[in-house]
N, C-alpha and C positions, 0 to 999 in steps of 0.2 A: 304347389302353393296357388298357382293361377286358379286351379279348381276350387280350392277353399274360398278365395275371394269371389268367384262366380256364385257359389252357393250362398254365401253371406249376403251378397247383393240381391239374389233372388228371394231370400228370407226378408231382408229389409223392404224389398218392393212388395212382397205379399202382405207384410204387416202394416205398411204406411199408405198404400194407395187407397184413395177415398176418404182418408182421415182428415179432419180438420186441425189445422195448426195456427198457432198465434205466435207471431214474431216477438221475441223478447229484445234481441240485440243482433244487429248484423255488422260485422266487421268490414264494411265496404263504405269508404268515405264518400263515395258517388251515388249511393243509393238514395232514392226518394221515399223509401218504405219507412215509415215511422213505426216505432215500437207499438205493439197492441194490434197491428194489422192482421187480419185472419185470412186464411185461404184453404184450398183444398190440395192434397197431395195428388199429383197426376201420374208420377212415376219416379222411380229411383234408377239412375243411369249406372254404367259400370264402374264409374269412379266413385259412386256413393253419393253424388250431388241429389238432393231431394228436390225435385221440380214441383213447384207449387203454382196454382192458378189463384193469385191472390184476389180478394174481393173488389180491389180498386182497378183490376184489369191487367196488372203486371203479372209476368210469368217468370220472375227472377227465382233462381234456384238457391236453396240453402245448402251450406257446406258444413257437415257434421264436424264438430271439433273447432270450428271457426266462428259459426253463427250460433246464436242460442235461440231455441224456440220451445214451445210446449204444445202438447196434443191437447186439444180442446175436446171435452167429453160432451 
């Protein structure tokens, strides 16, 4: 099972790194990132957290299934 998770994370990493994303909603009561903030995906870690360098300088990660985002074409 661990190998399957590793393969899935590698696929997510390859698909998302370098893509532009826009925050729709973050389920973090302490974040200062407003909806509509855009950034560039820099990596996907082993837990599936999508690390983003936001245009405002933040590097807060997105948690799939918890946070809502869209890929900007």
